C-alpha positions as a Markdown table, in Angstrom:
| # | Residue | x | y | z |
|---|---|---|---|---|
| 1 | Met | 0.0 | -0.2 | 0.3 |
| 2 | Ser | 1.4 | 3.4 | -0.9 |
| 3 | Thr | 1.9 | 5.7 | 1.9 |
| 4 | Arg | 2.5 | 8.6 | -0.3 |
| 5 | Ala | 0.2 | 12.0 | 1.0 |
| 6 | Thr | -2.8 | 12.6 | -0.7 |
| 7 | Gln | -5.3 | 15.4 | -0.7 |
| 8 | Leu | -7.8 | 15.3 | 2.4 |
| 9 | Pro | -11.4 | 16.1 | 1.7 |
| 10 | Gly | -12.1 | 20.1 | 1.2 |
| 11 | His | -8.4 | 21.2 | -0.7 |
| 12 | Asp | -7.8 | 23.4 | 2.7 |
| 13 | Ser | -4.6 | 24.9 | 2.6 |
| 14 | Thr | -2.4 | 24.7 | 5.9 |
| 15 | Ala | -2.9 | 28.4 | 6.2 |
| 16 | Ser | -6.9 | 28.1 | 6.2 |
| 17 | Leu | -6.6 | 25.8 | 8.9 |
| 18 | Val | -4.7 | 27.8 | 10.9 |
| 19 | Thr | -7.1 | 30.5 | 10.2 |
| 20 | Thr | -9.9 | 28.6 | 10.9 |
| 21 | Gly | -8.4 | 27.6 | 14.4 |
| 22 | Leu | -7.7 | 30.8 | 15.6 |
| 23 | Ala | -11.6 | 31.8 | 14.5 |
| 24 | Lys | -12.3 | 29.0 | 17.0 |
| 25 | Ile | -10.3 | 30.5 | 19.7 |
| 26 | Gly | -11.8 | 33.7 | 19.5 |
| 27 | Leu | -15.1 | 32.6 | 19.7 |
| 28 | Val | -14.2 | 31.2 | 23.0 |
| 29 | Leu | -12.6 | 35.0 | 24.4 |
| 30 | Arg | -15.7 | 36.2 | 23.3 |
| 31 | His | -17.7 | 34.1 | 25.1 |
| 32 | Glu | -15.2 | 34.2 | 28.0 |
| 33 | Ala | -15.3 | 38.2 | 28.0 |
| 34 | Trp | -19.2 | 38.3 | 27.6 |
| 35 | Arg | -19.7 | 35.9 | 30.8 |
| 36 | Glu | -17.2 | 38.2 | 32.6 |
| 37 | Arg | -19.4 | 41.2 | 32.2 |
| 38 | Thr | -22.3 | 38.9 | 33.6 |
| 39 | Asp | -20.3 | 38.8 | 36.9 |
| 40 | Thr | -18.3 | 42.4 | 37.0 |
| 41 | Gly | -20.6 | 44.7 | 35.1 |
| 42 | Leu | -17.9 | 45.5 | 32.7 |
| 43 | Thr | -17.6 | 45.5 | 29.1 |
| 44 | Pro | -14.7 | 43.4 | 27.2 |
| 45 | Thr | -13.3 | 47.8 | 26.3 |
| 46 | Gln | -13.7 | 48.9 | 29.9 |
| 47 | Ser | -11.5 | 45.2 | 30.8 |
| 48 | Gln | -8.9 | 46.1 | 28.6 |
| 49 | Ile | -8.6 | 49.6 | 29.6 |
| 50 | Leu | -8.0 | 48.4 | 33.0 |
| 51 | Val | -5.7 | 45.7 | 32.5 |
| 52 | Leu | -3.7 | 48.1 | 29.9 |
| 53 | Leu | -3.2 | 50.5 | 32.8 |
| 54 | Gly | -2.2 | 48.0 | 34.9 |
| 55 | Ser | 0.1 | 46.6 | 32.4 |
| 56 | Arg | 1.2 | 50.3 | 32.0 |
| 57 | Gly | 2.0 | 51.1 | 35.5 |
| 58 | Arg | 1.9 | 54.6 | 34.8 |
| 59 | Pro | -1.6 | 57.1 | 34.1 |
| 60 | Ala | -2.0 | 57.5 | 30.1 |
| 61 | Thr | -4.2 | 59.8 | 28.2 |
| 62 | Leu | -7.4 | 59.4 | 26.2 |
| 63 | Gly | -6.0 | 59.4 | 23.0 |
| 64 | Glu | -3.2 | 56.8 | 24.4 |
| 65 | Leu | -5.8 | 54.6 | 25.3 |
| 66 | Ala | -7.9 | 54.7 | 22.0 |
| 67 | Ala | -5.0 | 54.4 | 19.9 |
| 68 | Glu | -3.4 | 50.9 | 22.5 |
| 69 | Leu | -6.9 | 49.0 | 21.9 |
| 70 | Gly | -7.7 | 50.2 | 18.6 |
| 71 | Val | -10.8 | 51.9 | 19.5 |
| 72 | Ser | -12.7 | 55.4 | 18.6 |
| 73 | Ala | -12.2 | 58.0 | 20.6 |
| 74 | Pro | -15.9 | 58.3 | 21.8 |
| 75 | Thr | -15.7 | 54.4 | 22.5 |
| 76 | Ala | -13.0 | 55.2 | 24.8 |
| 77 | Ser | -14.6 | 58.3 | 26.4 |
| 78 | Asp | -17.6 | 56.5 | 27.1 |
| 79 | Ser | -15.5 | 53.8 | 28.6 |
| 80 | Val | -13.3 | 55.6 | 30.7 |
| 81 | Ala | -16.9 | 58.1 | 32.1 |
| 82 | Ala | -18.4 | 54.4 | 33.1 |
| 83 | Leu | -15.1 | 53.4 | 34.5 |
| 84 | Ser | -15.0 | 56.8 | 36.6 |
| 85 | Lys | -18.4 | 56.3 | 37.8 |
| 86 | Lys | -17.6 | 53.0 | 39.1 |
| 87 | Gly | -14.6 | 54.6 | 41.2 |
| 88 | Leu | -12.0 | 52.5 | 39.0 |
| 89 | Ile | -10.2 | 54.9 | 37.5 |
| 90 | Ser | -9.0 | 58.7 | 38.0 |
| 91 | Lys | -8.6 | 61.9 | 36.4 |
| 92 | Gln | -5.7 | 64.1 | 36.6 |
| 93 | Arg | -6.1 | 66.8 | 35.3 |
| 94 | Gly | -2.7 | 68.8 | 33.9 |
| 95 | Arg | -1.5 | 70.0 | 30.5 |
| 96 | Thr | -3.5 | 66.6 | 29.5 |
| 97 | Leu | -6.3 | 64.9 | 30.7 |
| 98 | Ala | -4.4 | 61.9 | 32.4 |
| 99 | Ile | -6.2 | 58.7 | 33.6 |
| 100 | Ala | -5.5 | 55.9 | 36.3 |
| 101 | Leu | -6.3 | 53.5 | 38.3 |
| 102 | Thr | -7.7 | 53.6 | 41.9 |
| 103 | Ala | -6.8 | 51.2 | 44.3 |
| 104 | Ala | -9.9 | 49.7 | 43.7 |
| 105 | Gly | -9.0 | 49.7 | 39.7 |
| 106 | Arg | -5.6 | 48.1 | 40.2 |
| 107 | Arg | -7.8 | 45.1 | 42.2 |
| 108 | Glu | -10.0 | 44.9 | 39.3 |
| 109 | Ser | -6.8 | 45.5 | 36.7 |
| 110 | Glu | -5.4 | 42.5 | 38.2 |
| 111 | Arg | -8.4 | 40.6 | 37.9 |
| 112 | Ala | -8.7 | 40.9 | 34.4 |
| 113 | Ser | -5.6 | 40.6 | 33.6 |
| 114 | Arg | -5.8 | 36.6 | 34.5 |
| 115 | Trp | -6.5 | 34.6 | 31.5 |
| 116 | Pro | -9.7 | 32.1 | 31.4 |
| 117 | Asp | -8.9 | 29.2 | 33.4 |
| 118 | Val | -10.2 | 27.0 | 30.2 |
| 119 | Leu | -7.9 | 29.0 | 27.8 |
| 120 | Leu | -4.8 | 28.5 | 30.0 |
| 121 | Glu | -6.0 | 24.7 | 30.1 |
| 122 | Ala | -5.6 | 24.1 | 26.3 |
| 123 | Val | -2.4 | 26.0 | 26.0 |
| 124 | Glu | -0.6 | 24.3 | 29.1 |
| 125 | Ala | -1.6 | 21.2 | 26.7 |
| 126 | Leu | 1.2 | 21.9 | 24.6 |
| 127 | Ser | 4.9 | 21.2 | 25.4 |
| 128 | Leu | 7.2 | 23.7 | 26.0 |
| 129 | Glu | 8.7 | 23.2 | 22.9 |
| 130 | Glu | 5.2 | 23.5 | 21.1 |
| 131 | Gln | 4.6 | 26.7 | 23.5 |
| 132 | Gly | 7.9 | 28.0 | 22.3 |
| 133 | Val | 6.7 | 27.5 | 18.1 |
| 134 | Phe | 3.4 | 29.2 | 19.0 |
| 135 | Leu | 4.5 | 32.0 | 20.8 |
| 136 | Arg | 6.9 | 32.7 | 17.7 |
| 137 | Gly | 4.3 | 32.3 | 15.1 |
| 138 | Leu | 2.0 | 34.6 | 16.6 |
| 139 | Thr | 4.5 | 37.3 | 17.3 |
| 140 | Lys | 5.4 | 37.2 | 13.4 |
| 141 | Met | 1.6 | 37.2 | 12.7 |
| 142 | Ile | 1.0 | 40.2 | 14.6 |
| 143 | Gly | 3.7 | 41.8 | 13.5 |
| 144 | Val | 2.4 | 41.5 | 10.2 |
| 145 | Leu | -0.7 | 42.8 | 11.1 |
| 146 | Gln | 0.6 | 46.1 | 12.4 |
| 147 | Asp | 2.7 | 46.5 | 9.7 |
| 148 | Gln | -0.6 | 46.4 | 7.7 |
| 149 | Gly | -2.3 | 49.0 | 9.7 |
| 150 | Arg | -4.9 | 46.1 | 10.9 |
| 151 | Ile | -4.4 | 46.4 | 14.5 |
| 152 | Pro | -2.5 | 48.8 | 17.2 |
| 153 | Val | 0.9 | 48.2 | 17.3 |
| 154 | Ala | 1.7 | 46.1 | 20.6 |
| 155 | Arg | 4.5 | 46.4 | 23.1 |
| 156 | Met | 5.9 | 43.4 | 22.1 |
| 157 | Cys | 9.7 | 42.2 | 21.8 |
| 158 | Ala | 10.0 | 42.0 | 18.1 |
| 159 | Thr | 9.2 | 45.4 | 17.5 |
| 160 | Cys | 11.2 | 47.3 | 20.9 |
| 161 | Thr | 14.6 | 48.6 | 20.4 |
| 162 | Phe | 15.8 | 46.8 | 23.5 |
| 163 | Phe | 15.5 | 43.1 | 21.4 |
| 164 | Arg | 18.5 | 41.8 | 19.9 |
| 165 | Pro | 17.1 | 38.4 | 18.2 |
| 166 | Asn | 19.1 | 35.3 | 17.5 |
| 167 | Val | 22.4 | 36.3 | 19.1 |
| 168 | His | 22.9 | 33.3 | 21.8 |
| 169 | Asp | 23.1 | 30.1 | 21.2 |
| 170 | Pro | 19.9 | 28.1 | 20.2 |
| 171 | Glu | 18.5 | 27.2 | 23.8 |
| 172 | Trp | 18.4 | 31.1 | 24.8 |
| 173 | Pro | 19.1 | 32.5 | 21.5 |
| 174 | His | 17.6 | 36.6 | 22.0 |
| 175 | His | 18.9 | 39.1 | 24.4 |
| 176 | Cys | 17.1 | 42.0 | 26.5 |
| 177 | Ala | 19.2 | 45.1 | 26.1 |
| 178 | Phe | 16.8 | 46.6 | 29.1 |
| 179 | Ala | 17.2 | 43.6 | 32.0 |
| 180 | Asp | 20.4 | 42.3 | 30.4 |
| 181 | Val | 19.6 | 38.9 | 29.8 |
| 182 | Ala | 19.4 | 36.1 | 27.3 |
| 183 | Phe | 15.4 | 34.1 | 26.7 |
| 184 | Gly | 14.1 | 31.8 | 24.5 |
| 185 | Asp | 11.1 | 32.1 | 21.8 |
| 186 | Arg | 8.7 | 30.9 | 25.0 |
| 187 | His | 9.6 | 34.5 | 26.8 |
| 188 | Leu | 8.9 | 36.3 | 24.4 |
| 189 | Arg | 6.6 | 39.1 | 25.8 |
| 190 | Leu | 3.5 | 40.2 | 23.3 |
| 191 | Asp | 2.6 | 43.1 | 26.1 |
| 192 | Cys | 6.0 | 44.7 | 28.3 |
| 193 | Ala | 5.5 | 47.9 | 30.1 |
| 194 | Asp | 9.4 | 48.5 | 29.6 |
| 195 | Trp | 9.0 | 48.2 | 25.7 |
| 196 | Arg | 10.5 | 51.2 | 23.9 |
| 197 | Ala | 9.7 | 51.9 | 20.2 |
| 198 | Pro | 13.3 | 51.6 | 17.8 |
| 199 | Val | 14.8 | 54.5 | 17.3 |
| 200 | Thr | 14.4 | 55.1 | 13.4 |
| 201 | Lys | 17.2 | 56.9 | 11.2 |
| 202 | Glu | 15.0 | 60.1 | 10.9 |
| 203 | Lys | 14.6 | 60.2 | 14.1 |
| 204 | Thr | 18.3 | 59.9 | 14.8 |
| 205 | Gln | 19.1 | 62.3 | 12.2 |
| 206 | Arg | 16.7 | 65.0 | 13.4 |
| 207 | Lys | 18.1 | 64.5 | 17.2 |
| 208 | Glu | 21.8 | 64.7 | 15.3 |
| 209 | Lys | 20.2 | 68.4 | 13.3 |
| 210 | Asn | 18.5 | 69.7 | 16.9 |
| 211 | Gln | 22.4 | 69.3 | 18.8 |
């Protein structure tokens, strides 16, 4: 009997199969987000604002929140107003309006930042090697979507000025110049409070011109 690979029914490409799988995971995330709303009274956008402020560790302007979450300014404004009424954020007025977490907001941010157990269990079913490969692939996909303008720029290792990819041995190939540590694929971050945008050639030339 021949063991040569044959085309499965449907003729779906590997890319389309991966896309279908991601869509199914997306369904789980949406379901869990709206289930959480029943428990907390927070919409997904409101929860995302709390998580974002918690991960930043510092106040943010309304424009920064809208840009990082990929929502319109009115949507961000409505969510901030609702969070303010709930006592979860405070508005600090200065040259610009700065939005910060209250003590209650920090507690809710920590709770909201925890992924649903059902999703964590699914990821933990993968080996550490599989998790690393999966994370590396997700990082690359997110980078492509950012370049296309489909999603906001994420504060991830791959787009950080401190990231030095593949400069060490295969087990811990990457280097973080901020923390001065080597790390592997399964430690790649997709949202880091210490992230800094790379300095472009244009910015460098402008800085040198102003000196």
